[in-house]
MIVO-195634 format. One record per residue: residue number from 1; residue in one letter; x, y, z of N, C-alpha, C, O in turn. Coordinates in Angstrom, 3 decimals, m for minus. Atoms other than C-alpha are relative to their C-alpha. Layout:
<sites>
- seq,type,n_u,n_v,n_w,ca_u,ca_v,ca_w,c_u,c_v,c_w,o_u,o_v,o_w
- NUM,A,X,Y,Z,X,Y,Z,X,Y,Z,X,Y,Z
...
</sites>
This chain:
<sites>
- seq,type,n_u,n_v,n_w,ca_u,ca_v,ca_w,c_u,c_v,c_w,o_u,o_v,o_w
- 1,X,m0.556,m1.346,m0.037,m68.255,11.160,256.111,1.525,m0.046,0.111,2.224,0.791,m0.460
- 2,X,m1.452,0.121,m0.130,m64.775,10.010,257.089,0.628,m0.267,m1.360,1.624,0.359,m1.724
- 3,X,m0.540,0.295,1.332,m64.188,8.517,253.646,m0.078,1.229,m0.896,0.867,1.529,m1.625
- 4,X,0.166,m1.205,0.797,m65.533,11.647,252.005,1.037,1.053,0.412,1.653,1.687,m0.444
- 5,X,m0.980,m0.959,m0.513,m63.329,13.837,254.218,1.402,m0.342,m0.513,2.145,0.542,m0.940
- 6,X,m1.336,0.423,0.442,m60.242,11.800,253.308,0.213,0.232,m1.493,1.329,0.521,m1.925
- 7,X,m0.112,m0.125,1.460,m60.982,12.033,249.571,0.047,1.452,m0.469,0.558,1.743,m1.550
- 8,X,0.093,m1.400,0.416,m61.551,15.774,249.483,1.363,0.672,m0.012,2.268,0.296,0.733
- 9,X,m1.196,m0.840,0.006,m58.866,18.278,248.612,m0.074,0.895,1.238,m1.160,1.150,1.757
- 10,X,m0.012,m0.805,m1.233,m57.785,20.450,251.550,m1.029,1.136,0.031,m1.644,1.381,1.069
- 11,X,0.946,m1.121,0.007,m59.950,23.394,250.462,m1.463,m0.453,m0.013,m2.360,0.371,0.163
- 12,X,1.367,0.528,0.033,m63.031,21.132,250.212,m0.392,m0.706,1.299,m1.564,m1.031,1.491
- 13,X,0.271,0.729,m1.245,m62.750,19.460,253.631,m0.907,0.787,0.939,m1.604,0.206,1.770
- 14,X,0.817,m0.859,m0.867,m64.463,22.425,255.301,m1.474,m0.385,m0.065,m2.145,m0.441,0.965
- 15,X,1.420,0.344,0.155,m67.856,21.436,253.899,m0.344,m1.300,0.723,m1.406,m1.407,1.337
- 16,X,0.236,1.276,m0.675,m67.555,17.886,255.227,0.043,0.212,1.511,m0.814,m0.295,2.236
- 17,X,m0.106,m0.269,m1.428,m66.413,19.113,258.639,m1.258,0.708,0.510,m1.800,0.332,1.549
- 18,X,1.191,m0.735,m0.447,m69.324,21.570,258.877,m1.251,m0.878,m0.033,m2.122,m0.736,0.826
- 19,X,1.134,0.936,0.028,m71.809,18.862,257.852,0.066,m0.931,1.218,m0.962,m1.235,1.824
- 20,X,m0.183,0.849,m1.182,m70.375,16.642,260.601,m0.463,0.754,1.252,m1.213,0.214,2.065
- 21,X,0.358,m0.798,m1.183,m70.754,19.420,263.182,m1.505,0.268,0.034,m2.105,0.249,1.109
- 22,X,1.457,m0.227,0.039,m74.325,20.159,262.039,m0.762,m1.247,0.444,m1.907,m1.155,0.887
- 23,X,0.664,1.265,m0.318,m75.124,16.505,262.684,0.563,m0.675,1.246,0.443,m1.890,1.398
- 24,X,m0.568,0.589,m1.214,m73.386,16.008,266.026,m1.032,m0.775,0.813,m0.695,m1.756,1.475
- 25,X,1.045,0.691,m0.763,m76.710,14.978,267.553,m0.248,m1.427,m0.511,m0.843,m2.241,0.196
- 26,X,0.173,1.343,0.563,m76.684,11.908,265.271,1.192,m0.913,0.304,1.133,m2.120,0.073
- 27,X,m1.182,0.780,m0.380,m73.246,10.795,266.468,m0.208,m0.336,1.464,0.272,0.362,2.358
- 28,X,0.553,0.257,m1.322,m74.736,9.115,269.478,0.300,m1.384,0.557,m0.507,m1.956,1.290
- 29,X,m0.485,1.213,m0.652,m72.792,5.987,270.337,1.511,m0.048,m0.123,2.099,0.648,m0.950
- 30,X,m1.466,0.003,m0.058,m69.192,5.112,271.098,0.619,m0.407,m1.328,1.685,0.094,m1.688
- 31,X,m0.564,0.472,1.257,m68.650,3.343,267.785,0.033,1.114,m1.044,1.028,1.272,m1.752
- 32,X,0.019,m1.119,0.951,m69.709,6.342,265.693,1.047,1.051,0.372,1.730,1.590,m0.498
- 33,X,m0.997,m0.975,m0.452,m67.546,8.651,267.805,1.401,m0.499,m0.320,2.194,0.212,m0.937
- 34,X,m1.362,0.517,0.115,m64.479,6.406,267.792,0.420,m0.253,m1.444,1.612,m0.256,m1.752
- 35,X,m0.342,0.234,1.407,m64.684,5.708,264.061,m0.014,1.286,m0.822,0.292,1.263,m2.014
- 36,X,0.015,m1.253,0.763,m65.066,9.368,263.107,0.931,1.071,0.570,1.677,1.695,m0.185
- 37,X,m0.747,m1.130,m0.571,m63.415,11.790,265.538,1.504,m0.033,m0.284,2.056,0.995,m0.677
- 38,X,m1.440,m0.019,0.259,m59.782,10.644,265.175,0.358,0.203,m1.479,1.492,0.558,m1.803
- 39,X,m0.274,m0.020,1.430,m60.120,10.641,261.374,m0.613,1.194,m0.724,m0.283,1.461,m1.879
- 40,X,0.635,m1.158,0.618,m62.255,13.706,260.711,0.248,1.260,0.835,0.881,2.204,0.362
- 41,X,m0.187,m1.222,m0.800,m62.308,16.203,263.556,1.449,0.176,0.433,1.954,1.299,0.460
- 42,X,m1.411,m0.112,m0.363,m58.775,15.398,264.690,0.819,0.650,m1.107,1.478,1.661,m0.865
- 43,X,m0.748,m0.636,1.086,m57.235,16.122,261.277,m0.469,1.429,m0.307,0.336,2.288,m0.666
- 44,X,0.497,m1.335,0.269,m59.511,19.131,260.845,0.658,1.037,0.917,1.041,2.118,0.469
- 45,X,m0.530,m0.959,m0.967,m58.198,20.789,264.002,1.531,0.064,0.017,2.101,0.947,0.658
- 46,X,m1.458,m0.045,0.061,m54.551,19.991,263.274,0.407,1.302,m0.692,m0.081,1.602,m1.781
- 47,X,m0.446,m1.306,0.519,m52.840,23.344,262.664,m1.129,1.029,m0.090,m1.065,1.956,m0.898
- 48,X,1.086,m0.974,m0.089,m56.087,25.183,263.491,m0.259,0.311,1.464,0.243,m0.373,2.356
- 49,X,0.442,m0.337,m1.354,m57.566,26.855,266.539,m0.835,m1.163,0.539,m1.734,m1.661,m0.139
- 50,X,0.666,1.166,m0.590,m58.762,24.107,268.879,m0.995,0.382,1.090,m1.418,m0.474,1.867
- 51,X,0.884,m0.446,m1.090,m61.007,26.177,271.123,m1.354,m0.710,m0.038,m1.957,m0.925,1.013
- 52,X,1.274,0.722,0.077,m64.122,24.381,269.838,0.115,m1.360,0.698,m0.837,m1.806,1.338
- 53,X,m0.194,1.269,m0.711,m62.668,21.099,271.130,m0.089,0.208,1.508,m0.637,m0.630,2.224
- 54,X,0.061,m0.307,m1.431,m62.278,22.731,274.550,m1.446,0.249,0.432,m1.827,m0.082,1.555
- 55,X,1.434,m0.153,m0.291,m65.954,23.712,274.389,m0.677,m1.368,0.033,m1.523,m1.631,0.888
- 56,X,0.640,1.308,0.088,m66.897,20.179,273.407,0.230,m0.834,1.254,m0.682,m1.538,1.688
- 57,X,m0.221,0.847,m1.182,m65.270,18.555,276.431,m0.759,0.512,1.220,m0.803,m0.160,2.250
- 58,X,0.832,m0.538,m1.088,m67.455,20.784,278.628,m1.490,m0.135,m0.312,m2.332,0.290,0.479
- 59,X,1.380,0.135,0.437,m70.646,19.932,276.742,m0.756,m0.981,0.884,m0.163,m1.908,1.436
- 60,X,0.833,0.917,m0.783,m73.537,18.233,278.544,m0.110,m1.386,m0.639,m0.344,m2.376,0.053
- 61,X,0.144,1.264,0.715,m73.623,15.520,275.892,1.252,m0.866,0.167,2.365,m0.442,m0.143
- 62,X,m1.073,0.983,m0.098,m71.506,12.467,276.645,0.698,m0.162,m1.345,1.925,m0.233,m1.405
- 63,X,m0.560,0.298,1.319,m71.023,11.948,272.910,0.849,1.155,m0.508,1.888,0.927,m1.127
- 64,X,m0.796,m1.150,0.442,m69.791,15.463,272.203,1.284,0.091,0.828,2.344,0.404,0.286
- 65,X,m1.221,0.035,m0.815,m67.371,15.251,275.149,0.952,m1.070,m0.530,2.158,m0.846,m0.632
- 66,X,m0.852,1.093,0.504,m66.115,11.938,273.783,0.605,0.368,m1.354,1.757,0.025,m1.621
- 67,X,m0.561,m0.464,1.278,m65.694,13.453,270.298,1.205,0.903,0.272,2.235,0.788,m0.392
- 68,X,m1.124,m0.873,m0.351,m63.499,16.124,271.894,1.223,m0.802,0.405,2.329,m0.541,m0.070
- 69,X,m1.119,0.833,m0.463,m61.353,13.513,273.641,0.585,m0.808,m1.156,1.799,m0.812,m1.365
- 70,X,m0.481,0.896,1.059,m61.140,11.135,270.686,0.649,0.763,m1.150,1.460,0.197,m1.882
- 71,X,m0.666,m0.817,1.029,m60.164,13.972,268.339,1.486,0.107,0.281,2.288,0.227,m0.645
- 72,X,m1.406,m0.159,m0.350,m56.898,14.196,270.248,0.836,m1.217,m0.392,2.065,m1.135,m0.398
- 73,X,m0.749,1.177,0.436,m55.941,10.689,269.095,0.843,0.351,m1.228,1.982,m0.097,m1.357
- 74,X,m0.762,m0.432,1.174,m54.900,12.269,265.805,1.226,0.806,0.425,2.315,0.610,m0.116
- 75,X,m1.123,m0.826,m0.470,m52.722,14.799,267.658,1.072,m0.881,0.641,2.266,m0.686,0.415
- 76,X,m0.933,0.907,m0.674,m51.154,12.048,269.769,0.851,m0.725,m1.034,2.062,m0.864,m0.860
- 77,X,m0.738,0.698,1.055,m50.195,10.165,266.606,1.037,0.909,m0.660,2.017,0.430,m1.230
- 78,X,m0.954,m0.966,0.566,m48.426,13.353,265.461,1.065,0.404,1.026,1.958,1.192,0.716
- 79,X,m0.962,m0.325,m1.053,m46.493,13.543,268.758,m0.384,1.210,0.832,0.440,1.728,1.587
- 80,X,0.500,m1.170,m0.746,m48.613,16.380,270.210,m0.975,m0.500,1.073,m2.098,m0.901,0.766
- 81,X,0.790,0.548,m1.099,m49.934,15.363,273.644,m0.701,1.066,0.836,m1.531,0.738,1.683
- 82,X,0.431,m1.071,m0.907,m50.750,18.743,275.163,m1.509,0.035,0.206,m1.970,0.032,1.347
- 83,X,1.459,m0.086,m0.145,m54.483,18.897,274.453,m0.569,m1.255,0.645,m1.464,m1.171,1.486
- 84,X,0.494,1.251,m0.599,m55.040,15.241,275.314,0.237,m0.003,1.503,m0.640,m0.411,2.265
- 85,X,m0.294,m0.031,m1.433,m53.353,15.713,278.683,m0.897,0.990,0.735,m1.354,0.712,1.844
- 86,X,0.913,m0.980,m0.610,m55.415,18.833,279.413,m1.400,m0.603,0.103,m2.050,m0.479,1.141
- 87,X,1.343,0.577,m0.003,m58.623,17.011,278.466,m0.109,m1.102,1.044,m1.109,m1.191,1.756
- 88,X,0.018,1.074,m1.011,m57.727,13.999,280.612,m0.082,0.594,1.398,m0.787,0.064,2.257
- 89,X,0.060,m0.649,m1.309,m57.162,16.327,283.551,m1.360,0.637,0.238,m1.932,0.500,1.319
- 90,X,1.299,m0.669,m0.136,m60.335,18.321,282.933,m1.135,m0.994,0.245,m2.128,m0.668,0.895
- 91,X,1.083,0.983,m0.075,m62.395,15.134,282.727,0.185,m1.024,1.126,m0.520,m2.032,1.168
- 92,X,m0.220,0.916,m1.124,m61.057,13.447,285.876,m1.275,m0.232,0.811,m1.498,m1.333,1.316
- 93,X,1.215,0.134,m0.815,m64.358,14.086,287.623,m1.252,m0.242,m0.838,m2.369,m0.129,m0.331
- 94,X,1.166,0.277,0.840,m66.599,13.235,284.665,m0.769,m1.186,0.575,m0.177,m2.106,1.138
- 95,X,0.865,1.019,m0.589,m69.529,11.059,285.684,m0.175,m1.229,m0.899,m0.725,m2.237,m0.456
- 96,X,0.283,1.065,0.970,m69.532,8.834,282.570,1.171,m0.967,m0.182,2.302,m0.555,m0.439
- 97,X,m0.995,1.035,0.193,m67.658,5.551,282.332,0.597,0.031,m1.412,1.783,m0.254,m1.585
- 98,X,m0.506,m0.047,1.372,m67.356,5.967,278.546,1.001,1.136,m0.211,1.821,1.080,m1.127
- 99,X,m1.021,m1.052,0.029,m65.398,9.169,279.139,1.251,m0.499,0.705,2.365,m0.232,0.253
- 100,X,m1.151,0.580,m0.703,m63.164,7.371,281.646,0.764,m0.940,m0.931,1.995,m0.935,m0.947
- 101,X,m0.633,0.920,0.938,m62.487,4.713,279.011,0.768,0.761,m1.075,1.903,0.410,m1.397
- 102,X,m0.653,m0.777,1.073,m61.678,7.286,276.311,1.247,0.719,0.513,2.280,0.722,m0.157
- 103,X,m1.162,m0.716,m0.529,m59.360,9.325,278.528,1.113,m0.979,0.376,2.288,m0.700,0.137
- 104,X,m1.006,1.014,m0.305,m57.599,6.201,279.790,0.675,m0.518,m1.257,1.882,m0.756,m1.272
- 105,X,m0.522,0.462,1.287,m57.177,5.051,276.207,0.994,1.025,m0.551,2.068,0.657,m1.027
- 106,X,m0.906,m1.021,0.520,m55.639,8.387,275.202,1.283,0.054,0.829,2.365,0.260,0.279
- 107,X,m1.210,0.048,m0.832,m53.254,8.211,278.171,0.881,m1.186,m0.391,2.101,m1.056,m0.480
- 108,X,m0.762,1.174,0.429,m52.228,4.705,277.119,0.702,0.265,m1.332,1.852,m0.127,m1.524
- 109,X,m0.605,m0.314,1.302,m51.623,5.953,273.567,1.169,0.970,0.162,2.177,0.848,m0.535
- 110,X,m1.128,m0.890,m0.287,m49.452,8.761,274.918,1.154,m0.842,0.536,2.297,m0.679,0.108
- 111,X,m1.022,0.856,m0.584,m47.571,6.168,276.968,0.675,m0.907,m1.012,1.854,m1.228,m0.863
- 112,X,m0.601,0.827,1.057,m47.019,4.017,273.876,1.086,0.762,m0.745,1.980,0.163,m1.343
- 113,X,m0.953,m0.847,0.716,m45.063,6.944,272.455,0.990,0.685,0.937,2.141,0.933,0.580
- 114,X,m0.823,m0.721,m0.974,m43.732,8.650,275.582,m0.416,m0.431,1.403,m1.268,0.190,2.037
- 115,X,0.345,0.553,m1.301,m43.872,6.589,278.751,0.176,0.993,1.132,m0.593,0.978,2.093
- 116,X,m0.248,m0.984,m1.061,m42.446,9.429,280.845,m1.155,0.996,0.101,m1.543,1.386,1.202
- 117,X,1.120,m0.952,m0.010,m45.265,11.784,279.824,m1.227,m0.632,0.655,m1.909,0.014,1.451
- 118,X,1.145,0.682,m0.612,m47.914,9.227,280.763,0.214,m0.163,1.508,m0.684,0.122,2.300
- 119,X,m0.269,0.229,m1.419,m46.255,8.383,284.075,m0.018,1.305,0.799,m0.422,1.309,1.962
- 120,X,0.064,m1.294,m0.690,m45.910,12.075,284.960,m1.453,0.371,0.281,m1.768,0.864,1.364
- 121,X,1.421,m0.249,m0.205,m49.667,12.463,284.480,m0.525,m0.886,1.121,m1.217,m0.412,2.022
- 122,X,0.471,0.943,m1.012,m50.335,9.354,286.555,0.482,0.402,1.392,m0.301,0.384,2.342
- 123,X,m0.538,m0.391,m1.307,m48.050,10.505,289.388,m0.768,1.180,0.588,m1.016,1.243,1.792
- 124,X,0.709,m1.202,m0.461,m49.892,13.807,289.574,m1.456,m0.291,0.357,m2.007,0.335,1.263
- 125,X,1.455,0.145,m0.103,m53.432,12.426,289.330,m0.510,m1.361,0.462,m1.722,m1.543,0.581
- 126,X,0.456,1.365,m0.290,m53.520,8.747,290.345,m1.024,m0.044,1.128,m1.949,m0.855,1.083
- 127,X,0.929,0.046,m1.139,m55.329,9.500,293.608,m1.399,0.496,m0.361,m2.359,0.200,0.351
- 128,X,1.300,m0.543,0.411,m58.156,11.283,291.749,m0.596,m0.712,m1.215,m1.747,m0.477,m1.582
- 129,X,0.449,0.611,1.251,m58.411,9.098,288.673,m1.098,m1.024,0.237,m1.005,m1.839,1.154
- 130,X,0.986,1.078,m0.054,m61.538,7.038,288.134,0.701,m1.328,m0.306,1.614,m1.378,m1.130
- 131,X,m0.653,1.308,0.126,m60.608,3.356,288.353,0.048,m0.478,m1.453,1.054,m1.037,m1.888
- 132,X,0.028,0.427,1.402,m61.662,2.667,284.754,1.052,0.748,m0.810,1.757,0.145,m1.619
- 133,X,m1.001,m0.807,0.702,m59.501,5.511,283.450,1.401,m0.524,0.302,2.219,m0.694,m0.603
- 134,X,m1.312,0.507,m0.405,m56.522,4.228,285.424,0.273,m1.362,m0.621,1.361,m1.593,m1.149
- 135,X,m0.199,1.351,0.550,m57.012,0.619,284.308,0.297,0.052,m1.505,1.174,m0.666,m1.985
- 136,X,m0.272,m0.129,1.434,m57.160,1.636,280.633,1.394,0.582,m0.229,2.113,0.136,m1.124
- 137,X,m1.285,m0.678,0.180,m54.099,3.882,281.024,1.180,m0.939,0.233,2.201,m0.834,m0.447
- 138,X,m1.135,0.851,m0.382,m51.917,1.180,282.589,m0.099,m1.408,m0.572,0.676,m2.286,m0.195
- 139,X,0.286,1.327,0.536,m53.227,m1.771,280.597,1.239,m0.735,m0.519,1.333,m1.954,m0.371
- 140,X,m1.174,0.649,0.598,m49.881,m2.450,278.886,1.232,0.048,0.897,2.313,m0.367,0.479
- 141,X,m1.129,m0.023,m0.934,m47.663,m1.884,281.932,0.306,m1.426,0.457,m0.572,m2.288,0.423
- 142,X,m0.317,1.306,m0.583,m45.799,m4.872,283.399,m0.889,m0.262,1.226,m1.274,0.681,1.916
- 143,X,0.931,0.331,m1.093,m47.945,m6.721,285.990,0.348,0.635,1.352,m0.540,1.145,2.035
- 144,X,m0.372,m0.574,m1.303,m45.977,m5.536,289.031,m0.211,1.509,0.025,m0.645,2.062,1.035
- 145,X,0.209,m1.452,0.049,m46.092,m1.914,287.904,m1.495,0.322,0.016,m1.913,1.280,0.665
- 146,X,1.459,m0.197,m0.043,m49.852,m2.187,287.253,m0.492,m0.112,1.434,m1.303,0.696,1.887
- 147,X,0.402,0.210,m1.389,m50.262,m3.496,290.771,0.353,1.232,0.848,m0.448,1.669,1.674
- 148,X,m0.412,m1.217,m0.727,m48.311,m0.501,292.141,m0.955,1.158,m0.270,m1.400,1.834,0.657
- 149,X,0.883,m1.123,0.344,m50.461,2.004,290.251,m1.396,m0.210,0.583,m2.011,0.729,1.088
- 150,X,1.336,0.273,m0.539,m53.685,0.298,291.301,m0.045,0.155,1.515,m1.105,0.397,2.092
- 151,X,m0.077,m0.182,m1.457,m52.501,0.495,294.908,0.208,1.461,0.380,0.236,1.788,1.566
- 152,X,m0.152,m1.419,m0.300,m51.998,4.249,294.613,1.246,0.635,m0.567,1.488,1.821,m0.342
- 153,X,m1.186,m0.548,0.635,m48.774,4.681,292.685,1.260,m0.689,0.455,1.259,m1.395,1.463
- 154,X,m1.280,0.641,m0.365,m45.153,3.551,292.765,0.380,0.341,1.439,0.262,1.484,1.882
- 155,X,m0.418,m0.204,m1.378,m43.901,3.083,296.286,m1.129,m0.088,1.015,m0.899,0.044,2.217
- 156,X,1.127,0.059,m0.927,m47.382,2.712,297.747,m0.210,m1.391,0.592,m0.894,m1.549,1.604
- 157,X,0.120,1.348,m0.554,m47.117,m1.031,298.251,1.023,m0.179,1.118,2.124,0.366,1.046
- 158,X,m0.953,0.235,m1.075,m45.496,m2.198,301.463,1.208,m0.788,m0.496,1.075,m1.675,m1.339
- 159,X,m1.220,0.710,0.357,m41.911,m3.375,301.127,0.048,m1.302,0.791,m0.162,m1.314,2.004
- 160,X,m0.031,1.305,m0.681,m41.558,m7.066,301.905,1.397,m0.334,0.450,1.619,m1.391,1.041
</sites>
């Protein structure tokens, strides 16, 4: 479907997107989500109303929530972090490790482009972040800074 979506002219992409949405129940593992959402749903929602994505991150289905999160990867690549940051905040208390991984990944991707934006999120939420989400988010930080964040944030380690 991703290849088909990419090949279609802009006015024909709607049919592919709607077929994808009709078959959301078949997108039922992390690989299918991660190989489709950033390349199909993300581009679809670019310059469109994104309220359906906000519904998806509240869905009972782990996979639909992950599609919502992973769709924002496309936005992040365009320099638009707003929805990804909202989703990461909304999903702080999610019960699924695969959501923690996806949100941490999106935070890391934001940080690859705008370290200040990622660190501002971390400063606000580090005490509530699931450990997996935090570890994914700070994966590329220098070792000493990672240690600080894992201890609760900059300045939380005792001064020697």
